[in-house]
C-alpha positions as CSV (number, residue, x, y, z in Angstrom):
1,M,-45.9,60.3,-38.7
2,R,-46.4,56.8,-37.5
3,S,-46.6,56.0,-33.8
4,F,-43.9,53.9,-32.2
5,L,-44.5,52.8,-28.6
6,P,-41.1,52.0,-27.0
7,R,-41.0,48.3,-27.0
8,T,-39.8,47.9,-23.4
9,L,-42.6,50.0,-22.2
10,S,-45.0,48.0,-24.3
11,S,-43.9,45.0,-22.4
12,L,-44.2,46.9,-19.1
13,A,-47.8,47.7,-20.0
14,R,-48.4,44.0,-19.8
15,L,-48.5,41.7,-16.8
16,G,-44.7,41.7,-16.6
17,F,-44.7,45.2,-15.3
18,L,-45.2,43.8,-11.7
19,A,-41.6,42.8,-12.0
20,Q,-40.6,46.4,-12.1
21,L,-41.9,47.0,-8.6
22,C,-38.8,45.2,-7.2
23,A,-36.5,46.5,-10.0
24,P,-33.5,47.2,-7.8
25,L,-33.7,43.7,-6.4
26,L,-34.1,42.1,-9.8
27,A,-31.2,44.1,-11.1
28,C,-28.9,42.7,-8.3
29,S,-28.3,46.0,-6.7
30,P,-25.8,45.5,-3.9
31,A,-27.8,47.8,-1.7
32,A,-30.8,45.5,-2.0
33,L,-29.5,42.1,-2.8
34,P,-25.9,40.8,-3.3
35,C,-25.5,39.6,-6.9
36,P,-25.2,35.9,-7.3
37,T,-22.4,34.0,-9.0
38,T,-22.9,30.7,-10.8
39,A,-20.8,27.7,-11.9
40,S,-19.2,28.1,-15.3
41,A,-20.9,25.0,-16.7
42,P,-24.1,23.1,-15.9
43,P,-23.3,20.0,-13.8
44,A,-24.7,16.6,-14.5
45,N,-28.3,15.7,-13.8
46,A,-29.1,15.3,-10.1
47,P,-31.0,12.4,-8.7
48,S,-34.8,12.8,-8.6
49,A,-36.7,13.3,-5.4
50,S,-40.0,12.2,-4.1
51,A,-43.1,12.2,-6.3
52,S,-45.7,15.0,-6.2
53,G,-47.8,14.8,-3.1
54,A,-45.5,12.4,-1.3
55,A,-44.0,13.1,2.0
56,P,-40.7,15.1,1.9
57,T,-37.5,13.2,1.7
58,P,-36.2,12.7,5.3
59,P,-32.9,14.6,5.9
60,D,-30.9,11.4,6.6
61,A,-31.6,10.3,3.0
62,D,-31.3,13.7,1.5
63,P,-29.4,13.7,-1.9
64,N,-28.6,17.4,-1.4
65,A,-25.3,17.0,0.4
66,G,-23.3,20.1,0.7
67,A,-26.2,22.5,0.0
68,D,-27.4,25.0,2.7
69,V,-30.6,25.3,0.7
70,A,-31.9,22.9,-1.9
71,L,-34.9,23.7,-4.1
72,L,-36.6,20.9,-6.1
73,L,-39.2,21.7,-8.7
74,R,-41.1,18.8,-10.4
75,P,-43.8,19.9,-12.9
76,A,-46.6,17.4,-13.9
77,A,-49.3,17.9,-16.4
78,T,-51.6,15.0,-15.4
79,P,-54.0,14.4,-13.8
80,T,-53.9,18.1,-12.8
81,P,-51.2,20.6,-14.0
82,L,-49.1,21.5,-11.0
83,V,-45.6,21.8,-9.8
84,H,-44.3,19.9,-6.8
85,V,-41.9,22.0,-4.7
86,E,-39.5,20.9,-2.0
87,L,-37.4,23.3,-0.1
88,A,-34.7,21.7,2.1
89,L,-32.8,23.8,4.6
90,A,-29.6,22.2,6.1
91,M,-30.2,24.2,9.3
92,S,-33.3,25.7,10.7
93,D,-34.0,28.6,13.0
94,P,-36.9,28.9,15.5
95,A,-38.0,32.1,13.7
96,W,-38.6,30.1,10.5
97,T,-42.2,29.1,11.1
98,D,-43.7,31.3,8.4
99,F,-42.9,30.5,4.8
100,K,-44.4,32.9,2.3
101,L,-45.1,32.8,-1.5
102,A,-45.0,36.3,-2.9
103,S,-47.9,35.7,-5.3
104,G,-50.8,33.2,-5.5
105,A,-53.9,32.0,-3.8
106,P,-54.2,29.5,-0.9
107,D,-56.5,27.2,-2.8
108,H,-53.7,26.7,-5.3
109,V,-51.3,25.4,-2.7
110,T,-52.1,21.8,-1.7
111,N,-50.4,18.8,0.0
112,A,-48.3,21.0,2.2
113,K,-46.0,19.0,4.5
114,A,-42.9,19.6,6.5
115,H,-40.3,17.4,8.2
116,D,-37.4,18.1,10.6
117,A,-35.1,16.2,12.9
118,S,-37.9,15.4,15.2
119,G,-40.3,14.1,12.5
120,D,-43.3,15.5,10.7
121,V,-44.4,19.1,11.2
122,P,-48.0,20.2,10.5
123,V,-48.5,23.0,8.0
124,T,-51.4,25.3,7.5
125,V,-52.0,27.4,4.4
126,T,-53.7,30.8,4.4
127,A,-53.8,34.0,2.4
128,A,-51.2,36.6,3.0
129,G,-51.9,39.8,1.1
130,P,-51.2,39.0,-2.6
131,G,-49.5,35.8,-1.7
132,V,-49.7,32.7,0.5
133,L,-48.5,31.9,4.0
134,L,-47.4,28.3,4.9
135,Q,-47.2,28.3,8.6
136,L,-45.5,25.5,10.6
137,G,-47.4,24.1,13.5
138,R,-44.3,24.1,15.8
139,M,-40.8,25.4,16.0
140,P,-38.4,23.5,13.7
141,K,-35.5,21.5,15.0
142,G,-32.4,20.8,12.9
143,P,-32.5,20.3,9.1
144,L,-36.0,21.2,7.7
145,T,-37.8,20.2,4.5
146,V,-41.0,21.9,3.4
147,A,-43.0,20.4,0.5
148,Y,-46.1,21.4,-1.3
149,D,-47.9,21.4,-4.7
150,V,-48.8,24.6,-6.6
151,L,-51.7,24.2,-9.1
152,A,-51.0,25.8,-12.4
153,G,-54.5,26.8,-13.5
154,G,-55.7,30.3,-14.2
155,D,-52.5,32.1,-15.3
156,A,-52.4,33.7,-18.7
157,P,-49.9,31.7,-20.8
158,D,-47.8,34.8,-21.5
159,D,-47.7,36.2,-17.9
160,P,-44.0,36.4,-17.1
161,L,-44.8,36.1,-13.4
162,G,-47.2,33.3,-13.9
163,L,-47.1,29.5,-13.9
164,L,-47.5,27.5,-17.0
165,V,-47.5,23.6,-17.1
166,V,-48.6,21.8,-20.3
167,E,-47.9,18.3,-21.6
168,D,-44.4,19.0,-22.8
169,R,-43.2,22.2,-21.2
170,F,-43.0,24.2,-18.0
171,R,-42.3,27.8,-17.2
172,A,-42.8,29.7,-13.9
173,A,-41.6,32.6,-11.7
174,G,-40.3,32.0,-8.3
175,E,-42.9,34.4,-6.9
176,K,-45.5,31.7,-7.6
177,L,-43.4,28.8,-6.5
178,V,-40.8,29.4,-3.8
179,A,-42.0,29.9,-0.2
180,L,-39.3,31.4,2.0
181,P,-39.1,32.7,5.6
182,D,-38.9,36.5,5.8
183,A,-36.2,36.0,8.4
184,V,-33.9,34.0,6.1
185,P,-30.4,35.7,6.2
186,D,-29.6,38.1,3.4
187,R,-26.2,36.6,2.7
188,R,-24.8,34.1,0.2
189,A,-25.3,30.5,0.8
190,N,-24.7,27.2,-1.0
191,V,-27.9,26.7,-3.0
192,L,-28.8,23.7,-5.1
193,V,-31.6,24.2,-7.8
194,R,-33.0,21.1,-9.3
195,I,-35.8,20.9,-12.0
196,D,-37.1,17.4,-12.6
197,G,-38.9,17.4,-15.9
198,E,-39.3,13.6,-16.1
199,P,-43.1,13.7,-15.5
200,L,-43.4,15.9,-18.6
201,Q,-40.8,13.9,-20.5
202,A,-38.9,17.2,-20.7
203,T,-35.4,16.6,-21.9
204,G,-33.9,19.8,-20.6
205,A,-34.2,22.5,-17.9
206,A,-32.9,25.9,-17.2
207,S,-33.4,28.8,-14.7
208,S,-32.2,32.3,-14.1
209,F,-29.1,30.6,-12.7
210,G,-28.1,28.8,-15.9
211,I,-28.7,25.7,-18.0
212,G,-29.1,22.2,-16.5
213,V,-31.6,20.2,-14.5
214,S,-29.2,20.6,-11.5
215,R,-27.3,23.8,-10.7
216,R,-25.2,24.8,-7.6
217,V,-24.9,28.5,-7.0
218,Q,-23.7,30.9,-4.4
219,I,-26.6,33.3,-3.8
220,P,-28.7,34.7,-1.0
221,P,-31.6,32.2,-0.8
222,R,-34.2,34.8,-1.3
223,A,-32.9,35.3,-4.9
224,L,-34.8,32.0,-5.6
225,R,-38.0,34.0,-5.3
226,F,-37.1,36.4,-8.2
227,A,-35.9,33.8,-10.7
228,S,-37.6,32.1,-13.7
229,Y,-37.6,28.4,-14.2
230,M,-38.4,26.3,-17.3
231,A,-38.2,22.7,-18.6
232,G,-38.9,21.1,-22.0
233,G,-37.2,20.3,-25.2
234,L,-34.7,23.2,-24.8
235,G,-32.2,24.6,-27.2
236,V,-29.1,25.9,-25.5
237,Q,-26.1,28.0,-26.1
238,V,-23.1,28.8,-23.8
239,I,-20.7,31.7,-24.4
240,D,-17.6,31.5,-22.0
241,D,-15.0,34.3,-22.0
242,K,-12.6,34.4,-19.0
243,T,-12.2,38.2,-19.4
244,A,-15.7,39.2,-20.4
245,G,-17.8,36.8,-18.3
246,H,-20.1,33.8,-18.9
247,D,-23.4,33.9,-20.8
248,E,-25.9,31.1,-21.2
249,G,-29.1,30.9,-23.3
250,A,-32.0,28.5,-23.3
251,W,-35.1,28.6,-25.4
252,L,-38.4,26.7,-25.6
253,G,-40.1,26.4,-29.0
254,Y,-39.2,27.8,-32.4
255,T,-38.5,31.3,-33.6
256,T,-37.9,33.0,-36.9
257,F,-34.5,34.1,-35.7
258,D,-31.7,31.7,-34.6
259,P,-31.3,32.1,-30.8
260,R,-27.6,31.0,-30.9
261,P,-26.1,34.1,-32.6
262,V,-28.6,36.2,-30.6
263,V,-27.1,34.9,-27.3
264,A,-23.6,35.6,-28.6
265,E,-24.7,39.1,-29.6
266,L,-26.2,39.8,-26.2
267,A,-23.0,38.6,-24.5
268,E,-21.2,41.2,-26.6
269,V,-23.7,43.9,-25.6
270,R,-23.3,43.0,-21.9
271,T,-19.5,43.2,-22.1
272,S,-19.7,46.5,-24.0
273,L,-22.0,48.0,-21.4
274,R,-19.5,47.1,-18.7
275,E,-16.7,48.7,-20.7
276,L,-18.7,51.8,-21.7
277,L,-19.7,52.5,-18.1
278,H,-16.4,51.3,-16.6
279,G,-18.7,49.2,-14.6
280,Y,-18.0,46.8,-11.9
281,L,-19.6,43.4,-12.6
282,D,-20.4,41.2,-9.6
283,V,-22.3,38.7,-11.8
284,P,-19.8,36.7,-14.0
285,A,-22.7,34.8,-15.5
286,W,-25.9,35.9,-17.1
287,T,-28.7,33.8,-18.5
288,Y,-31.1,34.5,-21.4
289,L,-34.4,32.6,-21.3
290,F,-36.5,32.6,-24.5
291,M,-40.0,31.2,-24.9
292,S,-42.0,31.3,-28.1
293,Q,-45.7,31.8,-28.0
294,R,-48.7,32.6,-30.3
295,R,-48.4,36.3,-30.5
296,P,-49.2,38.9,-33.2
297,M,-46.2,40.4,-35.0
298,G,-44.6,43.1,-32.9
299,S,-46.0,41.8,-29.6
300,F,-43.2,40.6,-27.3
301,T,-42.4,40.9,-23.7
302,T,-38.9,41.3,-22.1
303,T,-38.8,41.0,-18.3
304,P,-35.8,41.5,-16.0
305,R,-35.2,38.6,-13.6
306,I,-32.4,38.0,-11.1
307,Q,-29.2,37.5,-13.0
308,S,-31.2,36.9,-16.2
309,S,-33.6,38.3,-18.8
310,L,-36.8,36.6,-20.0
311,L,-38.0,37.0,-23.5
312,Q,-41.5,35.9,-24.6
313,V,-41.9,36.2,-28.3
314,G,-44.1,35.2,-31.2
315,L,-43.0,32.4,-33.5
316,G,-42.8,34.7,-36.5
317,E,-41.1,37.7,-34.8
318,P,-37.8,38.7,-36.4
319,W,-34.8,39.7,-34.4
320,S,-35.6,43.4,-35.0
321,A,-34.1,46.7,-33.8
322,A,-37.0,47.1,-31.4
323,L,-36.5,43.6,-29.9
324,R,-32.7,44.1,-29.7
325,L,-33.1,47.4,-28.0
326,S,-35.5,46.0,-25.4
327,M,-33.2,43.1,-24.5
328,A,-30.2,45.5,-24.3
329,Q,-32.1,47.7,-22.0
330,Q,-32.7,44.9,-19.6
331,L,-28.9,44.4,-19.5
332,A,-28.3,48.1,-19.0
333,R,-30.6,48.0,-16.0
334,Y,-28.0,46.0,-14.0
335,W,-26.2,49.3,-13.7
336,I,-28.8,52.0,-14.4
337,G,-31.7,51.4,-12.1
338,G,-29.7,48.6,-10.4
339,R,-26.3,49.5,-9.0
340,Q,-27.2,53.2,-9.5
341,R,-30.7,54.2,-8.4
342,I,-32.5,57.4,-7.7
343,A,-33.5,57.7,-4.1
344,T,-37.3,58.2,-3.6
345,A,-39.6,58.3,-0.6
346,P,-41.1,55.0,0.5
347,G,-44.0,54.1,-1.7
348,H,-42.9,56.6,-4.4
349,D,-40.7,54.3,-6.5
350,A,-42.2,55.4,-9.8
351,E,-40.8,58.9,-9.3
352,G,-37.4,57.4,-10.0
353,W,-38.4,55.5,-13.1
354,W,-37.3,58.3,-15.4
355,F,-33.8,57.1,-14.4
356,G,-34.2,53.3,-14.1
357,E,-36.3,52.9,-17.2
358,G,-35.6,56.1,-19.2
359,V,-31.8,56.6,-18.8
360,S,-31.2,52.8,-19.1
361,R,-33.0,52.9,-22.4
362,Y,-30.8,55.8,-23.6
363,V,-27.7,53.9,-22.5
364,A,-28.8,50.7,-24.3
365,M,-29.4,52.7,-27.5
366,V,-26.0,54.4,-27.3
367,T,-24.3,51.0,-26.7
368,L,-26.0,49.3,-29.6
369,A,-25.3,52.2,-31.9
370,K,-21.6,52.0,-31.0
371,L,-21.5,48.3,-31.8
372,G,-23.2,48.9,-35.1
373,L,-26.2,46.9,-34.0
374,L,-28.5,49.9,-34.4
375,S,-28.3,51.8,-37.7
376,P,-28.8,55.6,-37.7
377,D,-32.3,55.0,-39.0
378,D,-33.0,52.6,-36.1
379,V,-31.8,55.2,-33.6
380,N,-34.1,57.8,-35.3
381,E,-37.0,55.3,-35.0
382,A,-36.3,54.7,-31.4
383,V,-36.1,58.4,-30.5
384,G,-39.2,59.0,-32.6
385,G,-41.0,56.4,-30.4
386,E,-40.2,58.3,-27.3
387,L,-41.3,61.6,-28.9
388,S,-44.5,60.0,-30.1
389,V,-45.3,58.9,-26.6
390,L,-45.0,62.4,-25.2
391,A,-46.9,63.9,-28.1
392,T,-49.9,61.7,-27.7
393,S,-49.9,61.0,-23.9
394,P,-52.9,62.3,-21.9
395,F,-50.4,62.6,-19.0
396,Q,-47.9,64.9,-20.9
397,A,-48.8,68.0,-18.8
398,L,-48.2,66.2,-15.4
399,G,-45.1,66.8,-13.3
400,N,-42.9,63.9,-12.2
401,V,-44.6,63.5,-8.8
402,E,-48.2,63.5,-10.3
403,L,-47.2,61.3,-13.1
404,G,-45.6,58.8,-10.7
405,Q,-48.9,58.6,-8.9
406,Q,-50.5,57.3,-12.1
407,W,-48.0,54.4,-12.4
408,R,-50.7,51.7,-12.7
409,D,-51.7,53.2,-16.1
410,P,-49.6,51.7,-18.9
411,V,-49.5,55.0,-20.8
412,A,-48.4,56.8,-17.7
413,R,-45.5,54.3,-17.4
414,A,-44.6,54.8,-21.0
415,T,-44.6,58.5,-20.4
416,L,-42.2,58.2,-17.5
417,M,-39.8,56.2,-19.5
418,A,-40.0,58.4,-22.6
419,R,-39.5,61.5,-20.5
420,G,-36.3,60.0,-18.9
421,A,-34.8,58.8,-22.2
422,L,-35.3,62.1,-23.9
423,Y,-34.0,64.0,-20.9
424,A,-30.9,61.9,-21.1
425,L,-30.5,62.5,-24.8
426,R,-31.0,66.2,-24.3
427,E,-28.5,66.4,-21.4
428,S,-25.9,64.4,-23.2
429,A,-26.1,66.7,-26.2
430,A,-25.5,69.6,-23.9
431,I,-22.5,68.0,-22.2
432,R,-20.9,67.1,-25.5
433,T,-21.3,70.7,-26.8
434,R,-19.8,72.2,-23.6
435,T,-16.9,69.7,-23.5
436,K,-16.3,69.8,-27.3
437,G,-17.2,66.2,-27.7
438,Q,-14.8,64.9,-24.9
439,R,-17.6,63.8,-22.5
440,S,-21.3,62.8,-22.6
441,L,-23.9,61.6,-20.1
442,V,-22.4,58.1,-20.3
443,S,-19.2,59.6,-19.0
444,V,-21.1,60.9,-15.9
445,L,-22.7,57.5,-15.4
446,G,-19.2,55.9,-15.6
447,D,-17.8,58.3,-13.0
448,L,-20.7,57.4,-10.6
449,E,-20.1,53.7,-11.2
450,R,-16.4,54.1,-10.3
451,Q,-17.4,55.9,-7.1
452,I,-19.7,53.2,-5.9
453,E,-17.4,50.3,-6.8
454,D,-15.9,50.3,-3.3
455,H,-18.9,51.9,-1.6
456,P,-22.1,50.2,-3.0
457,E,-24.2,52.2,-0.6
458,Q,-23.4,55.3,-2.6
459,G,-25.4,53.8,-5.5
460,L,-28.6,55.1,-4.0
461,L,-28.5,58.6,-5.5
462,P,-30.5,61.5,-4.0
463,P,-31.6,63.8,-6.9
464,Q,-29.2,66.5,-5.7
465,T,-26.3,64.0,-5.9
466,W,-27.3,63.3,-9.5
467,L,-27.5,67.0,-10.3
468,D,-24.1,67.6,-8.7
469,A,-22.5,64.9,-10.9
470,V,-24.1,66.2,-14.1
471,G,-23.5,69.8,-13.2
472,K,-19.7,69.3,-13.3
473,D,-20.0,69.3,-17.1
474,D,-23.2,71.4,-17.6
475,P,-23.8,74.5,-15.5
476,D,-27.5,74.4,-16.7
477,A,-28.0,70.8,-15.5
478,A,-30.4,71.8,-12.6
479,K,-32.5,74.0,-14.9
480,T,-32.8,71.3,-17.5
481,F,-33.7,68.7,-15.0
482,D,-36.3,70.9,-13.4
483,A,-37.9,71.6,-16.7
484,L,-37.9,68.2,-18.4
485,V,-38.2,65.8,-15.4
486,V,-39.6,67.6,-12.5
487,K,-42.2,69.7,-14.4
488,G,-42.5,67.4,-17.4
489,Q,-42.0,70.0,-20.2
490,A,-41.5,68.7,-23.7
491,P,-37.8,68.5,-24.5
492,A,-36.4,70.6,-27.2
493,L,-33.7,68.4,-28.6
494,P,-31.0,70.3,-30.5
495,G,-31.4,69.9,-34.3
496,N,-28.1,67.9,-34.4
497,A,-29.0,65.6,-31.5
498,L,-28.9,62.6,-33.8
499,G,-25.9,63.7,-35.7
500,P,-25.3,65.3,-39.1
501,C,-27.5,62.8,-41.0
502,F,-30.7,64.2,-39.4
503,R,-32.3,67.6,-39.1
504,G,-34.9,68.5,-36.5
505,G,-38.4,69.6,-37.3
506,A,-42.0,69.2,-36.2
507,G,-44.8,66.9,-37.2
508,E,-47.8,64.9,-36.1
509,Y,-47.8,61.6,-34.2
510,V,-50.7,59.2,-34.0
511,A,-51.1,56.6,-31.2
512,F,-51.8,53.0,-31.9
513,D,-55.4,52.4,-30.6
514,P,-57.0,49.0,-31.4
515,G,-60.2,50.1,-29.7
516,F,-60.5,47.0,-27.6
517,D,-58.5,45.3,-24.9
518,F,-55.9,43.8,-27.2
519,D,-53.8,41.9,-24.7
520,A,-56.8,40.5,-22.7
521,T,-58.4,39.3,-25.9
522,R,-55.1,37.7,-27.1
523,V,-54.9,35.6,-23.9
524,S,-58.6,35.1,-23.1
525,P,-59.2,31.4,-22.3
526,D,-62.3,31.2,-24.5
527,G,-60.7,33.2,-27.4
528,K,-63.4,35.9,-27.3
529,V,-63.1,39.6,-27.8
530,V,-62.9,41.6,-24.6
531,G,-63.2,45.3,-23.9
532,V,-64.6,46.9,-27.1
533,R,-64.7,50.6,-26.4
534,P,-67.9,52.3,-27.6
535,G,-67.2,54.8,-30.3
536,G,-63.6,53.5,-30.8
537,P,-62.1,52.3,-34.0
538,A,-62.9,48.6,-33.4
539,A,-66.5,49.4,-32.6
540,K,-66.8,51.5,-35.7
541,A,-65.5,48.6,-37.7
542,G,-68.1,46.3,-36.3
543,L,-66.2,44.3,-33.7
544,Q,-68.3,43.2,-30.7
545,N,-67.6,41.9,-27.3
546,G,-67.9,38.1,-27.3
547,D,-66.9,37.6,-30.9
548,L,-64.8,34.4,-31.2
549,V,-61.4,35.2,-32.7
550,E,-60.1,32.8,-35.2
551,S,-57.0,34.8,-36.1
552,M,-55.7,38.4,-35.4
553,T,-52.8,40.4,-36.9
554,A,-51.7,43.8,-35.8
555,N,-48.6,45.9,-35.6
556,E,-48.5,47.8,-32.3
557,D,-45.6,49.9,-33.6
558,D,-47.5,51.4,-36.5
559,A,-51.0,53.0,-36.2
560,D,-51.3,53.1,-40.0
561,V,-51.0,49.3,-40.4
562,P,-54.6,47.8,-40.4
563,V,-55.7,45.5,-37.7
564,K,-57.1,42.3,-39.3
565,I,-59.3,39.9,-37.4
566,V,-61.1,36.8,-38.6
567,L,-63.9,35.9,-36.2
568,T,-66.9,33.8,-35.8
569,R,-70.3,35.3,-34.8
570,A,-73.4,33.3,-34.5
571,G,-71.8,30.5,-36.5
572,T,-70.8,32.8,-39.4
573,K,-67.2,33.7,-40.2
574,V,-66.7,37.5,-40.4
575,N,-63.6,39.5,-41.5
576,V,-62.9,42.8,-39.7
577,S,-60.2,45.2,-40.9
578,Y,-59.6,48.8,-39.8
579,V,-56.8,51.3,-39.2
580,P,-56.1,51.7,-35.4
581,R,-55.4,55.4,-35.4
582,G,-55.9,56.9,-32.0
583,V,-54.9,60.2,-30.3
584,H,-53.1,62.7,-32.5
585,G,-50.4,65.1,-31.2
586,R,-47.7,67.3,-32.6
587,G,-44.1,67.0,-31.5
588,Q,-40.5,67.2,-32.6
589,T,-39.4,65.0,-35.4
590,F,-36.1,64.2,-37.2
591,T,-35.7,63.7,-40.9
592,R,-32.9,61.8,-42.6
593,N,-30.6,63.5,-45.1
594,R,-30.4,60.7,-47.6
595,Q,-27.4,62.3,-49.3
596,L,-25.2,61.3,-46.4
597,T,-24.4,57.6,-46.0
598,D,-24.5,55.8,-42.6
599,D,-20.7,56.1,-42.2
600,K,-21.0,59.9,-42.2
601,C,-23.6,60.0,-39.4
602,G,-21.2,59.8,-36.6
603,E,-21.9,58.3,-33.1
604,I,-24.8,59.3,-30.9
605,E,-24.0,59.9,-27.3
């Protein structure tokens, strides 16, 4: 049985997992951050502002009329890759003397200046935990503009929370760029976002708030920190439906698949999720940002951002079932893990990931299957992926609390999600059996969504509230939850859990194990192999730390597909090929009855 690591968790295992730490915020949960709304079409280009390193534009000459907050980003590749940032506040507050970047290093923030109604304001730059503090030398008076440059060196090119500036393109996360006061009010304001790509000769720009070099939005200003921004030769697509909402897509680079129908498909998925969950939608617009990169086949990253989803994908990656499911899950997280969240003790967020990551994956799978965008075999493949994670995970015996404490380990995170997704599938099958097919777990989620529509604070669900909701349809709900989630026992899915086309059984799973740090090697600045594990499959095949990689192919979804690496060692070209078979484990499987066609398989819920 081949291994299949759930693709969303494969992305979480990468640098983008840091985004999950503020998942409720990124998912626009009303309890954490009011969801923004955007204009229905990108306005015309806005005038450019001062050049990088120049003094901030004085308020009396400010082109940002009508904006409470105006953000200008101007990336430049020469002489040093950087982004010039200007943040203009129409009104200031004496408490706004500390402006913080959520991530970064103080030596990467230069030319910091400020200006208010009284003139120039001195600014000092220091470290502040994982981020940077820009501290004003005096209390501001009246309209205030803070400007600084952020150097782009050092980030991995595929870090979704990083900063990338090259000669013809720019992509960055607000965590690295937007310094905001902690005391900025958590309410909507008139915000202007401008991205000036002229120094890069970039012909287009987009952000989490939509397409266009200039965008006016109604958002809490701190949403700027959790957005993605890009500029370059963009392709764009806009889907506008007055009843279903507004969706925009922008992409940098080329992909095997055509992004235009993909944006239309994702818009359909988002509408279907809302209808399936009877969900309230406080975000009439959603943005999809795609960026192609040099990646092996099967290696892609999907990252939830404020009011948007970021996809980083290899040039040759097809629009596959795994990729479709991963993107759909990011949309499902607006509701599951966003508007509805499991309450946990402070600092124990991972104990609720079985819901935010696991149940959202289940909901995405059900939605895609209903739309015919996942075939029955695709569903079996996805469920098999979750089963393979549990069968091969070294953390499989840990309870939810202990497993949550291991959240920094990518396999532990994969285990948390797989456990939640399979629990959801198991519970839904029980509900369907007891209600004779009239209800499912999606019905329970829909009921909860209706309850919180007028009372958003009820979206923070204590575990007992969740069990009470599920228990209305399944008297054994508490027992099932205790066994599968709390204690982490392997789920025993009913043999018909995937419908009449599949029968349950048991088999062996094998984990994909390249035997070296696959991701670190792929993005290493010098192109050299990193992290070869003694005695692992790569070491046995002759791979060595420091080998210079010329090309590398691998399929992280299949431990039986050979890893093939062409490398240079001591001036000689060497070919290395081996099967990346890792940990073995037995678990439940489902086998297709090929005598039944897809139309006889029924719907999975």
